C-alpha positions in Angstrom: -27.7 8.5 6.3 -26.1 11.7 7.4 -23.6 10.2 9.8 -21.9 7.8 7.3 -18.5 7.9 5.8 -17.8 10.7 3.3 -15.0 9.9 0.8 -15.0 13.0 -1.3 -15.6 16.7 -0.6 -18.8 18.5 -1.5 -16.8 21.4 -2.9 -16.3 20.7 -6.6 -12.7 21.9 -6.9 -11.5 19.9 -3.9 -13.5 16.9 -5.0 -11.9 17.0 -8.5 -8.4 17.2 -6.9 -9.2 14.3 -4.6 -10.4 12.2 -7.5 -7.3 13.1 -9.6 -5.0 12.3 -6.7 -6.8 8.9 -6.2 -6.4 8.0 -9.9 -2.7 9.0 -9.9 -2.0 7.1 -6.7 -3.7 3.9 -8.0 -1.7 4.2 -11.3 1.5 4.7 -9.4 0.8 1.7 -7.2 0.0 -0.4 -10.2 3.1 0.7 -12.0 5.2 -0.1 -8.9 3.8 -3.6 -8.7 4.4 -4.1 -12.4 8.0 -2.8 -12.0 8.6 -5.2 -9.1 7.3 -8.1 -11.0 9.4 -7.2 -14.1 12.6 -6.8 -12.0 12.0 -10.1 -10.2 11.4 -11.9 -13.5 14.6 -10.3 -15.0 16.7 -11.5 -12.1 14.9 -14.9 -12.2 16.3 -15.5 -15.7 19.7 -16.0 -14.1 18.3 -19.3 -12.6 18.7 -20.7 -16.1 22.5 -21.0 -15.4 21.7 -23.1 -12.3 19.3 -25.3 -14.2 22.0 -25.9 -16.8 24.5 -26.8 -14.1 22.0 -29.1 -12.4 21.1 -30.8 -15.6 24.8 -31.3 -16.5 25.6 -32.6 -13.1 22.7 -35.0 -13.1 23.6 -36.3 -16.5 27.2 -36.8 -15.6 26.2 -38.5 -12.4 23.9 -40.9 -14.2 26.5 -41.7 -16.9 29.2 -42.3 -14.4 26.9 -44.4 -12.2 25.9 -46.5 -15.2 29.6 -47.0 -16.1 30.5 -48.0 -12.6 27.6 -50.5 -12.5 28.7 -52.0 -15.8 32.3 -52.3 -14.9 31.5 -53.6 -11.4 29.9 -56.6 -13.0 33.2 -57.7 -14.6 34.8 -60.6 -12.6 38.0 -60.0 -10.9 38.7 -56.4 -12.1 35.2 -55.1 -11.6 35.6 -53.5 -8.2 38.8 -51.7 -9.0 37.7 -50.6 -12.4 34.4 -49.2 -11.2 35.8 -47.2 -8.3 36.9 -44.1 -10.3 33.6 -44.0 -12.1 31.7 -44.2 -8.7 33.8 -41.3 -7.4 33.1 -39.3 -10.6 29.4 -40.0 -10.1 29.6 -38.4 -6.6 31.2 -35.4 -8.2 28.3 -35.1 -10.6 25.9 -35.3 -7.7 27.8 -32.4 -6.0 27.6 -30.4 -9.2 23.9 -31.0 -9.5 23.3 -29.9 -6.0 25.3 -26.7 -6.6 23.0 -26.0 -9.5 19.9 -26.4 -7.3 21.4 -24.1 -4.7 22.1 -21.5 -7.3 18.5 -21.6 -8.5 17.2 -21.3 -4.9 19.6 -18.3 -4.3 18.5 -16.5 -7.5 14.8 -17.2 -6.7 15.2 -15.6 -3.2 17.1 -12.6 -4.6 14.5 -12.1 -7.4 11.7 -12.2 -4.9 13.4 -9.9 -2.4 14.4 -7.4 -5.0 11.0 -7.4 -6.6 9.3 -6.7 -3.3 11.7 -3.9 -2.5 11.3 -2.3 -6.0 7.5 -2.4 -5.5 7.3 -1.6 -1.8 9.4 1.5 -1.7 7.4 3.7 -4.1 4.1 2.2 -2.8 5.1 3.3 0.7 6.0 6.8 -0.5 2.6 7.0 -2.4 0.7 5.9 0.7 2.6 8.4 2.9 1.9 11.3 0.6 -1.6 10.4 -0.6 -3.3 8.1 1.9 -2.7 10.0 5.1 -4.4 13.3 4.0 -7.2 11.3 2.3 -7.8 9.4 5.6 -7.6 12.7 7.5 -10.3 14.2 5.3 -12.6 11.2 5.6 -12.2 11.2 9.4 -12.9 14.9 9.6 -15.8 15.0 7.2 -17.4 11.9 8.8 -17.0 13.5 12.3 -18.5 16.8 11.1 -21.4 15.0 9.4 -22.0 13.0 12.6 -22.0 16.2 14.7 -24.4 17.9 12.3 -26.9 15.0 12.9 -26.7 15.3 16.6 -29.3 17.3 18.6 -26.8 20.0 19.5 -25.0 19.7 16.2 -25.3 23.4 15.1 -23.8 24.7 18.3 -21.1 22.0 18.3 -20.1 22.8 14.7 -20.0 26.5 15.6 -17.7 25.8 18.6 -15.4 23.8 16.3 -15.3 26.7 13.9 -14.4 29.1 16.7 -11.5 26.8 17.8 -10.2 25.7 14.4 -11.0 28.2 11.7 -8.7 31.1 10.7 -9.5 34.4 12.5 -10.1 36.2 9.2 -12.8 33.8 8.3 -14.4 34.3 11.7 -14.4 38.1 11.8 -16.0 38.0 8.3 -19.1 36.5 9.9 -19.3 38.8 13.0 -17.3 41.6 14.5 -17.0 39.5 17.7 -18.0 35.9 16.9 -17.0 34.6 20.3 -19.3 37.0 22.1 -22.1 36.3 19.6 -21.6 32.5 20.2 -21.7 33.0 24.0 -25.0 34.9 23.9 -26.4 32.3 21.5 -27.0 34.6 18.5 -28.8 32.2 16.0 -27.5 33.8 12.8 -23.9 33.8 14.0 -24.1 30.3 15.3 -25.5 29.0 12.0 -23.0 30.9 10.0 -20.2 29.4 12.1 -21.6 26.0 11.7 -22.0 26.4 7.9 -18.3 27.6 7.8 -17.2 24.4 9.6 -19.3 22.3 7.2 -17.9 24.0 4.2 -14.2 23.8 5.3 -14.7 20.1 6.0 -16.1 19.4 2.6 -19.5 18.5 3.9 -22.7 19.5 2.0 -24.5 22.4 3.7 -27.8 20.4 3.7 -26.6 18.5 6.7 -26.9 21.6 8.8 -30.0 21.4 11.1 -31.5 24.7 10.1 -34.6 23.9 12.2 -32.5 23.7 15.4 -32.8 26.6 17.7 -29.5 27.3 19.4 -29.8 28.0 23.1 -28.5 31.0 24.8 
């Protein structure tokens, strides 16, 4: 299908550069993701401190609560004797909660830092690599579509006159604009072929059987 998407240039040197750029970009994106995961995991190890605090606080809370329950069962002195242990149990609960909050904070920092470490280089790679790649695909696909249209050769010749460097145009004809206006078949086909070549589209998509109109 001549009007489909074209991802790579028909010109060998350009195609090799595009493939190499794609490979490098994918490697850099993968490395950025791996770096973000590694940094996040490294920061996440700090949550071990919070888990230790939570465990110590929970253990202390349970111990003090058991002691308060045991002393509270003693007749006459139970209520007074268990009160300090009950207060200490509440302090253990507060310590355990602090440990949980520390783990949550570290988790959020690890996630955010990992995303930033991965996202910044990926954004740079996409800016430098993806934009020109998409621009090539759009142009090549457009030119292929024009080449398949009934007036494709003339349209491609017109695009060449508008967008190609003057030195490329005068190499085809002394006055390419005048030749295009009078419908010179050889000049029009040469201009169309130049547009195809500069867009990285194979020359076989040029409708050589089309007769340009004057």
